[in-house]
KELOMAR-55822 format. One record per residue (C-alpha): residue number from 1; residue in one letter; x, y, z. Coordinates in nm, 3 decimals. Layout:
// residues N
+-----+--------+---------+---------+---------+
| num | residu |       u |       v |       w |
+-----+--------+---------+---------+---------+
| NUM |      a |       X |       Y |       Z |
...
+-----+--------+---------+---------+---------+
END
This chain:
// residues 331
+-----+--------+---------+---------+---------+
| num | residu |       u |       v |       w |
+-----+--------+---------+---------+---------+
|   1 |      x |  -2.208 |  -3.057 |  19.333 |
|   2 |      x |  -1.879 |  -2.868 |  19.362 |
|   3 |      x |  -1.615 |  -2.935 |  19.100 |
|   4 |      x |  -1.239 |  -2.896 |  19.103 |
|   5 |      x |  -1.135 |  -2.531 |  19.071 |
|   6 |      x |  -1.100 |  -2.407 |  18.713 |
|   7 |      x |  -1.233 |  -2.734 |  18.574 |
|   8 |      x |  -1.543 |  -2.693 |  18.360 |
|   9 |      x |  -1.834 |  -2.935 |  18.385 |
|  10 |      x |  -1.863 |  -3.154 |  18.079 |
|  11 |      x |  -2.178 |  -3.322 |  17.943 |
|  12 |      x |  -2.301 |  -3.608 |  18.155 |
|  13 |      x |  -2.223 |  -3.872 |  17.891 |
|  14 |      x |  -1.852 |  -3.797 |  17.926 |
|  15 |      x |  -1.614 |  -4.003 |  18.139 |
|  16 |      x |  -1.641 |  -3.891 |  18.502 |
|  17 |      x |  -1.371 |  -3.942 |  18.764 |
|  18 |      x |  -1.459 |  -3.897 |  19.129 |
|  19 |      x |  -1.167 |  -3.869 |  19.372 |
|  20 |      x |  -1.275 |  -3.958 |  19.724 |
|  21 |      x |  -1.066 |  -3.871 |  20.030 |
|  22 |      x |  -1.177 |  -4.028 |  20.361 |
|  23 |      x |  -1.013 |  -3.838 |  20.644 |
|  24 |      x |  -1.012 |  -3.763 |  21.014 |
|  25 |      x |  -0.854 |  -3.449 |  21.159 |
|  26 |      x |  -0.648 |  -3.360 |  20.852 |
|  27 |      x |  -0.688 |  -2.979 |  20.860 |
|  28 |      x |  -0.313 |  -2.929 |  20.815 |
|  29 |      x |  -0.287 |  -3.128 |  20.492 |
|  30 |      x |  -0.628 |  -3.167 |  20.327 |
|  31 |      x |  -0.616 |  -2.834 |  20.142 |
|  32 |      x |  -0.276 |  -2.916 |  19.994 |
|  33 |      x |  -0.392 |  -3.264 |  19.893 |
|  34 |      x |  -0.699 |  -3.126 |  19.713 |
|  35 |      x |  -0.501 |  -2.860 |  19.528 |
|  36 |      x |  -0.246 |  -3.121 |  19.413 |
|  37 |      x |  -0.508 |  -3.329 |  19.227 |
|  38 |      x |  -0.467 |  -3.283 |  18.849 |
|  39 |      x |  -0.725 |  -3.056 |  18.689 |
|  40 |      x |  -0.717 |  -3.247 |  18.362 |
|  41 |      x |  -0.631 |  -3.609 |  18.278 |
|  42 |      x |  -0.620 |  -3.767 |  17.934 |
|  43 |      x |  -0.925 |  -3.989 |  17.884 |
|  44 |      x |  -1.119 |  -3.814 |  18.161 |
|  45 |      x |  -1.374 |  -3.543 |  18.083 |
|  46 |      x |  -1.488 |  -3.449 |  18.431 |
|  47 |      x |  -1.315 |  -3.458 |  18.769 |
|  48 |      x |  -1.503 |  -3.421 |  19.097 |
|  49 |      x |  -1.349 |  -3.428 |  19.445 |
|  50 |      x |  -1.534 |  -3.563 |  19.747 |
|  51 |      x |  -1.399 |  -3.558 |  20.103 |
|  52 |      x |  -1.561 |  -3.785 |  20.363 |
|  53 |      x |  -1.499 |  -3.619 |  20.698 |
|  54 |      x |  -1.527 |  -3.908 |  20.943 |
|  55 |      x |  -1.623 |  -3.714 |  21.255 |
|  56 |      x |  -1.325 |  -3.476 |  21.267 |
|  57 |      x |  -1.291 |  -3.255 |  21.574 |
|  58 |      x |  -1.072 |  -2.999 |  21.397 |
|  59 |      x |  -1.133 |  -2.770 |  21.098 |
|  60 |      x |  -1.104 |  -3.037 |  20.828 |
|  61 |      x |  -1.450 |  -2.965 |  20.682 |
|  62 |      x |  -1.381 |  -2.590 |  20.680 |
|  63 |      x |  -1.052 |  -2.639 |  20.493 |
|  64 |      x |  -1.227 |  -2.862 |  20.238 |
|  65 |      x |  -1.491 |  -2.596 |  20.168 |
|  66 |      x |  -1.216 |  -2.334 |  20.130 |
|  67 |      x |  -1.067 |  -2.560 |  19.861 |
|  68 |      x |  -1.401 |  -2.573 |  19.674 |
|  69 |      x |  -1.439 |  -2.950 |  19.700 |
|  70 |      x |  -1.748 |  -3.131 |  19.820 |
|  71 |      x |  -1.756 |  -3.268 |  20.173 |
|  72 |      x |  -1.977 |  -3.518 |  20.353 |
|  73 |      x |  -1.937 |  -3.521 |  20.731 |
|  74 |      x |  -2.017 |  -3.813 |  20.958 |
|  75 |      x |  -2.163 |  -3.688 |  21.289 |
|  76 |      x |  -1.916 |  -3.911 |  21.471 |
|  77 |      x |  -1.613 |  -4.123 |  21.391 |
|  78 |      x |  -1.734 |  -4.446 |  21.228 |
|  79 |      x |  -1.409 |  -4.592 |  21.098 |
|  80 |      x |  -1.216 |  -4.587 |  20.771 |
|  81 |      x |  -1.419 |  -4.874 |  20.627 |
|  82 |      x |  -1.749 |  -4.694 |  20.694 |
|  83 |      x |  -1.612 |  -4.369 |  20.544 |
|  84 |      x |  -1.499 |  -4.559 |  20.235 |
|  85 |      x |  -1.844 |  -4.713 |  20.191 |
|  86 |      x |  -2.002 |  -4.367 |  20.218 |
|  87 |      x |  -1.761 |  -4.251 |  19.949 |
|  88 |      x |  -1.853 |  -4.537 |  19.714 |
|  89 |      x |  -2.225 |  -4.470 |  19.740 |
|  90 |      x |  -2.184 |  -4.098 |  19.687 |
|  91 |      x |  -1.942 |  -4.148 |  19.397 |
|  92 |      x |  -2.197 |  -4.370 |  19.222 |
|  93 |      x |  -2.466 |  -4.109 |  19.286 |
|  94 |      x |  -2.235 |  -3.852 |  19.127 |
|  95 |      x |  -2.211 |  -4.065 |  18.813 |
|  96 |      x |  -1.857 |  -4.195 |  18.859 |
|  97 |      x |  -1.721 |  -4.403 |  18.571 |
|  98 |      x |  -1.398 |  -4.436 |  18.771 |
|  99 |      x |  -1.329 |  -4.365 |  19.135 |
| 100 |      x |  -0.991 |  -4.294 |  19.292 |
| 101 |      x |  -0.944 |  -4.332 |  19.666 |
| 102 |      x |  -0.660 |  -4.159 |  19.846 |
| 103 |      x |  -0.576 |  -4.044 |  20.198 |
| 104 |      x |  -0.588 |  -3.685 |  20.318 |
| 105 |      x |  -0.253 |  -3.693 |  20.499 |
| 106 |      x |  -0.039 |  -3.618 |  20.195 |
| 107 |      x |   0.144 |  -3.952 |  20.181 |
| 108 |      x |   0.039 |  -4.010 |  19.820 |
| 109 |      x |   0.140 |  -3.807 |  19.517 |
| 110 |      x |  -0.181 |  -3.701 |  19.342 |
| 111 |      x |   0.017 |  -3.651 |  19.020 |
| 112 |      x |   0.036 |  -4.033 |  19.004 |
| 113 |      x |  -0.342 |  -4.062 |  18.955 |
| 114 |      x |  -0.306 |  -4.097 |  18.573 |
| 115 |      x |  -0.077 |  -4.396 |  18.629 |
| 116 |      x |  -0.349 |  -4.563 |  18.838 |
| 117 |      x |  -0.614 |  -4.489 |  18.576 |
| 118 |      x |  -0.417 |  -4.623 |  18.279 |
| 119 |      x |  -0.493 |  -4.998 |  18.329 |
| 120 |      x |  -0.865 |  -4.920 |  18.371 |
| 121 |      x |  -0.880 |  -4.687 |  18.070 |
| 122 |      x |  -0.701 |  -4.954 |  17.867 |
| 123 |      x |  -0.952 |  -5.219 |  17.987 |
| 124 |      x |  -0.672 |  -5.422 |  18.148 |
| 125 |      x |  -0.809 |  -5.394 |  18.501 |
| 126 |      x |  -1.125 |  -5.338 |  18.702 |
| 127 |      x |  -0.936 |  -5.244 |  19.018 |
| 128 |      x |  -0.590 |  -5.088 |  19.042 |
| 129 |      x |  -0.387 |  -5.032 |  19.356 |
| 130 |      x |  -0.062 |  -4.849 |  19.416 |
| 131 |      x |   0.204 |  -5.094 |  19.531 |
| 132 |      x |   0.476 |  -4.987 |  19.772 |
| 133 |      x |   0.660 |  -5.321 |  19.767 |
| 134 |      x |   0.632 |  -5.463 |  19.413 |
| 135 |      x |   0.940 |  -5.269 |  19.303 |
| 136 |      x |   1.213 |  -5.297 |  19.568 |
| 137 |      x |   1.356 |  -4.962 |  19.455 |
| 138 |      x |   1.036 |  -4.785 |  19.565 |
| 139 |      x |   0.998 |  -4.941 |  19.912 |
| 140 |      x |   0.928 |  -4.648 |  20.146 |
| 141 |      x |   1.098 |  -4.576 |  20.475 |
| 142 |      x |   0.877 |  -4.707 |  20.757 |
| 143 |      x |   0.914 |  -4.896 |  21.087 |
| 144 |      x |   1.029 |  -5.252 |  21.022 |
| 145 |      x |   0.730 |  -5.398 |  21.210 |
| 146 |      x |   0.486 |  -5.224 |  20.974 |
| 147 |      x |   0.686 |  -5.337 |  20.671 |
| 148 |      x |   0.694 |  -5.693 |  20.802 |
| 149 |      x |   0.321 |  -5.684 |  20.881 |
| 150 |      x |   0.233 |  -5.551 |  20.536 |
| 151 |      x |   0.426 |  -5.828 |  20.365 |
| 152 |      x |   0.276 |  -6.099 |  20.583 |
| 153 |      x |  -0.072 |  -5.965 |  20.508 |
| 154 |      x |   0.003 |  -5.962 |  20.135 |
| 155 |      x |   0.120 |  -6.323 |  20.154 |
| 156 |      x |  -0.197 |  -6.422 |  20.337 |
| 157 |      x |  -0.428 |  -6.254 |  20.084 |
| 158 |      x |  -0.226 |  -6.405 |  19.800 |
| 159 |      x |  -0.271 |  -6.751 |  19.948 |
| 160 |      x |  -0.646 |  -6.700 |  20.002 |
| 161 |      x |  -0.710 |  -6.567 |  19.650 |
| 162 |      x |  -0.464 |  -6.780 |  19.454 |
| 163 |      x |  -0.308 |  -6.465 |  19.304 |
| 164 |      x |   0.026 |  -6.303 |  19.381 |
| 165 |      x |  -0.001 |  -5.961 |  19.547 |
| 166 |      x |   0.276 |  -5.750 |  19.697 |
| 167 |      x |   0.076 |  -5.476 |  19.873 |
| 168 |      x |  -0.284 |  -5.520 |  19.988 |
| 169 |      x |  -0.292 |  -5.238 |  20.245 |
| 170 |      x |  -0.214 |  -4.926 |  20.044 |
| 171 |      x |  -0.497 |  -4.670 |  20.040 |
| 172 |      x |  -0.420 |  -4.520 |  19.696 |
| 173 |      x |  -0.645 |  -4.702 |  19.450 |
| 174 |      x |  -0.862 |  -4.672 |  19.139 |
| 175 |      x |  -1.191 |  -4.851 |  19.075 |
| 176 |      x |  -1.388 |  -4.895 |  18.755 |
| 177 |      x |  -1.764 |  -4.846 |  18.763 |
| 178 |      x |  -1.801 |  -5.223 |  18.731 |
| 179 |      x |  -1.591 |  -5.289 |  19.041 |
| 180 |      x |  -1.780 |  -5.023 |  19.240 |
| 181 |      x |  -2.111 |  -5.190 |  19.156 |
| 182 |      x |  -1.972 |  -5.531 |  19.252 |
| 183 |      x |  -1.821 |  -5.421 |  19.585 |
| 184 |      x |  -2.016 |  -5.535 |  19.888 |
| 185 |      x |  -1.813 |  -5.451 |  20.198 |
| 186 |      x |  -1.911 |  -5.491 |  20.563 |
| 187 |      x |  -1.599 |  -5.400 |  20.762 |
| 188 |      x |  -1.603 |  -5.061 |  20.937 |
| 189 |      x |  -1.248 |  -5.065 |  21.073 |
| 190 |      x |  -1.080 |  -5.081 |  20.731 |
| 191 |      x |  -1.158 |  -5.181 |  20.374 |
| 192 |      x |  -0.819 |  -5.255 |  20.220 |
| 193 |      x |  -0.786 |  -5.634 |  20.248 |
| 194 |      x |  -1.160 |  -5.699 |  20.225 |
| 195 |      x |  -1.167 |  -5.522 |  19.888 |
| 196 |      x |  -0.905 |  -5.760 |  19.748 |
| 197 |      x |  -1.093 |  -6.066 |  19.870 |
| 198 |      x |  -1.433 |  -5.942 |  19.756 |
| 199 |      x |  -1.325 |  -5.849 |  19.402 |
| 200 |      x |  -1.086 |  -6.143 |  19.355 |
| 201 |      x |  -1.353 |  -6.395 |  19.455 |
| 202 |      x |  -1.590 |  -6.232 |  19.204 |
| 203 |      x |  -1.339 |  -6.275 |  18.924 |
| 204 |      x |  -1.258 |  -5.908 |  18.860 |
| 205 |      x |  -0.919 |  -5.811 |  18.720 |
| 206 |      x |  -0.676 |  -5.663 |  18.974 |
| 207 |      x |  -0.352 |  -5.484 |  18.883 |
| 208 |      x |  -0.077 |  -5.343 |  19.105 |
| 209 |      x |   0.111 |  -5.033 |  18.988 |
| 210 |      x |   0.446 |  -4.970 |  19.164 |
| 211 |      x |   0.451 |  -4.611 |  19.291 |
| 212 |      x |   0.668 |  -4.409 |  19.525 |
| 213 |      x |   0.478 |  -4.340 |  19.848 |
| 214 |      x |   0.592 |  -4.159 |  20.160 |
| 215 |      x |   0.606 |  -4.417 |  20.435 |
| 216 |      x |   0.538 |  -4.186 |  20.730 |
| 217 |      x |   0.287 |  -3.908 |  20.788 |
| 218 |      x |   0.396 |  -3.547 |  20.796 |
| 219 |      x |   0.150 |  -3.462 |  21.077 |
| 220 |      x |  -0.021 |  -3.673 |  21.345 |
| 221 |      x |  -0.055 |  -4.049 |  21.363 |
| 222 |      x |  -0.238 |  -4.303 |  21.150 |
| 223 |      x |  -0.579 |  -4.381 |  21.296 |
| 224 |      x |  -0.572 |  -4.730 |  21.141 |
| 225 |      x |  -0.218 |  -4.844 |  21.218 |
| 226 |      x |  -0.173 |  -4.659 |  21.549 |
| 227 |      x |  -0.129 |  -5.004 |  21.707 |
| 228 |      x |   0.011 |  -5.287 |  21.496 |
| 229 |      x |  -0.149 |  -5.546 |  21.726 |
| 230 |      x |  -0.491 |  -5.376 |  21.706 |
| 231 |      x |  -0.460 |  -5.337 |  21.330 |
| 232 |      x |  -0.366 |  -5.703 |  21.285 |
| 233 |      x |  -0.651 |  -5.818 |  21.512 |
| 234 |      x |  -0.920 |  -5.609 |  21.342 |
| 235 |      x |  -0.794 |  -5.695 |  20.993 |
| 236 |      x |  -0.787 |  -6.063 |  21.087 |
| 237 |      x |  -1.153 |  -6.044 |  21.192 |
| 238 |      x |  -1.251 |  -5.900 |  20.854 |
| 239 |      x |  -1.047 |  -6.162 |  20.665 |
| 240 |      x |  -1.188 |  -6.440 |  20.885 |
| 241 |      x |  -1.547 |  -6.336 |  20.814 |
| 242 |      x |  -1.485 |  -6.284 |  20.444 |
| 243 |      x |  -1.328 |  -6.630 |  20.405 |
| 244 |      x |  -1.613 |  -6.782 |  20.606 |
| 245 |      x |  -1.874 |  -6.618 |  20.381 |
| 246 |      x |  -1.705 |  -6.664 |  20.042 |
| 247 |      x |  -1.537 |  -7.003 |  20.088 |
| 248 |      x |  -1.753 |  -7.178 |  20.352 |
| 249 |      x |  -1.683 |  -7.536 |  20.245 |
| 250 |      x |  -1.307 |  -7.479 |  20.249 |
| 251 |      x |  -1.332 |  -7.283 |  20.576 |
| 252 |      x |  -1.539 |  -7.535 |  20.771 |
| 253 |      x |  -1.373 |  -7.826 |  20.590 |
| 254 |      x |  -1.033 |  -7.713 |  20.723 |
| 255 |      x |  -1.173 |  -7.693 |  21.077 |
| 256 |      x |  -1.331 |  -8.037 |  21.038 |
| 257 |      x |  -1.007 |  -8.189 |  20.907 |
| 258 |      x |  -0.804 |  -8.037 |  21.190 |
| 259 |      x |  -1.040 |  -8.169 |  21.456 |
| 260 |      x |  -1.047 |  -8.511 |  21.286 |
| 261 |      x |  -0.668 |  -8.541 |  21.287 |
| 262 |      x |  -0.645 |  -8.447 |  21.656 |
| 263 |      x |  -0.924 |  -8.695 |  21.730 |
| 264 |      x |  -0.733 |  -8.972 |  21.550 |
| 265 |      x |  -0.414 |  -8.896 |  21.743 |
| 266 |      x |  -0.591 |  -8.906 |  22.080 |
| 267 |      x |  -0.793 |  -9.210 |  21.980 |
| 268 |      x |  -0.478 |  -9.391 |  21.865 |
| 269 |      x |  -0.304 |  -9.308 |  22.193 |
| 270 |      x |  -0.605 |  -9.436 |  22.392 |
| 271 |      x |  -0.627 |  -9.759 |  22.188 |
| 272 |      x |  -0.252 |  -9.821 |  22.219 |
| 273 |      x |  -0.278 |  -9.774 |  22.595 |
| 274 |      x |  -0.556 | -10.037 |  22.604 |
| 275 |      x |  -0.349 | -10.285 |  22.399 |
| 276 |      x |  -0.053 | -10.242 |  22.631 |
| 277 |      x |  -0.239 | -10.259 |  22.964 |
| 278 |      x |  -0.572 | -10.424 |  22.884 |
| 279 |      x |  -0.740 | -10.142 |  23.077 |
| 280 |      x |  -0.927 |  -9.824 |  22.982 |
| 281 |      x |  -0.849 |  -9.653 |  23.311 |
| 282 |      x |  -0.556 |  -9.415 |  23.338 |
| 283 |      x |  -0.616 |  -9.229 |  23.015 |
| 284 |      x |  -0.993 |  -9.209 |  22.987 |
| 285 |      x |  -0.950 |  -8.836 |  22.913 |
| 286 |      x |  -0.794 |  -8.928 |  22.576 |
| 287 |      x |  -1.086 |  -9.151 |  22.483 |
| 288 |      x |  -1.349 |  -8.895 |  22.580 |
| 289 |      x |  -1.158 |  -8.613 |  22.409 |
| 290 |      x |  -1.121 |  -8.817 |  22.093 |
| 291 |      x |  -1.493 |  -8.889 |  22.078 |
| 292 |      x |  -1.581 |  -8.528 |  22.157 |
| 293 |      x |  -1.352 |  -8.392 |  21.882 |
| 294 |      x |  -1.475 |  -8.651 |  21.632 |
| 295 |      x |  -1.832 |  -8.535 |  21.694 |
| 296 |      x |  -1.737 |  -8.172 |  21.643 |
| 297 |      x |  -1.542 |  -8.263 |  21.330 |
| 298 |      x |  -1.857 |  -8.420 |  21.187 |
| 299 |      x |  -2.070 |  -8.121 |  21.288 |
| 300 |      x |  -1.820 |  -7.880 |  21.130 |
| 301 |      x |  -1.831 |  -8.073 |  20.805 |
| 302 |      x |  -2.213 |  -8.067 |  20.802 |
| 303 |      x |  -2.204 |  -7.694 |  20.879 |
| 304 |      x |  -1.973 |  -7.645 |  20.579 |
| 305 |      x |  -2.213 |  -7.831 |  20.349 |
| 306 |      x |  -2.507 |  -7.620 |  20.468 |
| 307 |      x |  -2.308 |  -7.296 |  20.444 |
| 308 |      x |  -2.202 |  -7.391 |  20.091 |
| 309 |      x |  -2.568 |  -7.417 |  19.992 |
| 310 |      x |  -2.638 |  -7.076 |  20.145 |
| 311 |      x |  -2.334 |  -6.941 |  19.961 |
| 312 |      x |  -2.508 |  -7.016 |  19.631 |
| 313 |      x |  -2.800 |  -6.805 |  19.751 |
| 314 |      x |  -2.559 |  -6.524 |  19.845 |
| 315 |      x |  -2.401 |  -6.534 |  19.500 |
| 316 |      x |  -2.740 |  -6.501 |  19.333 |
| 317 |      x |  -2.836 |  -6.218 |  19.569 |
| 318 |      x |  -2.515 |  -6.030 |  19.487 |
| 319 |      x |  -2.579 |  -6.075 |  19.115 |
| 320 |      x |  -2.926 |  -5.931 |  19.160 |
| 321 |      x |  -2.784 |  -5.646 |  19.370 |
| 322 |      x |  -2.527 |  -5.569 |  19.098 |
| 323 |      x |  -2.797 |  -5.559 |  18.829 |
| 324 |      x |  -3.019 |  -5.338 |  19.046 |
| 325 |      x |  -2.734 |  -5.095 |  19.110 |
| 326 |      x |  -2.658 |  -5.089 |  18.738 |
| 327 |      x |  -3.023 |  -5.030 |  18.651 |
| 328 |      x |  -3.048 |  -4.751 |  18.910 |
| 329 |      x |  -2.756 |  -4.571 |  18.745 |
| 330 |      x |  -2.937 |  -4.559 |  18.414 |
| 331 |      x |  -3.256 |  -4.407 |  18.556 |
+-----+--------+---------+---------+---------+
END
């Protein structure tokens, strides 16, 4: 394991911070980002830096090795979410008590890491994220469409979790060991919103820390937000699947209720037509559509009940997985 330059390795029972940096083609900035990470932080006894090179075609890995940090390279580009999951597993293997995730493009100020760690060290949070929008004075300069999209996404996640969040897409975050062991992510495109849903639904404490972040990259383009439409579509898929898996009765119940209401409207129209004319002909489509939607409404409700039963199995499986991960750390 390679440690931060000039930082001595402390005994293994000391508090270990692992800073992970998923990146793709960041040869121009990664060295500067690594060197900017504090070499000592109050409450932390050991700092390790891990770069996950997600299939870069430039000299990113070479620049990381020059900076004396550890690097894991994917043979091909697998996506930010997949790189993040690699980072989590490796951080746990390295004995992380706390993990910080940041980008390799230099948008985040590494000197703010202690501010992210403070709520975790004080036992006020399990998961801490930098917030670009919680304090209006710190809102970064960025295209209005990205700013609008970020706020809409935050509103959606807030509604789904029942908690108020201002920024659910920032990639500068800190995780306690407990939250790392609880995380069970499946999305490969990104991890940002799925992390909020996963940890919030498991009852872990989430805190936002307002920080000043540069809104635009110094070099190149974001591989996640290169297209707002693509980003919204892929993020929506992850949110859709997470809601389906974690809140199946609410998810399928909403579908069932929607179909039932449409069925009632069409059925009412068909019945009113019959009362007025004494005939079924003319608007048979409304009658057939009403019956068809009523059937699917019933099937959706039954699906929700069955999925809710399976959800109890999933919860027990995740509890077992958490305990197994915790036990593996102690061996």
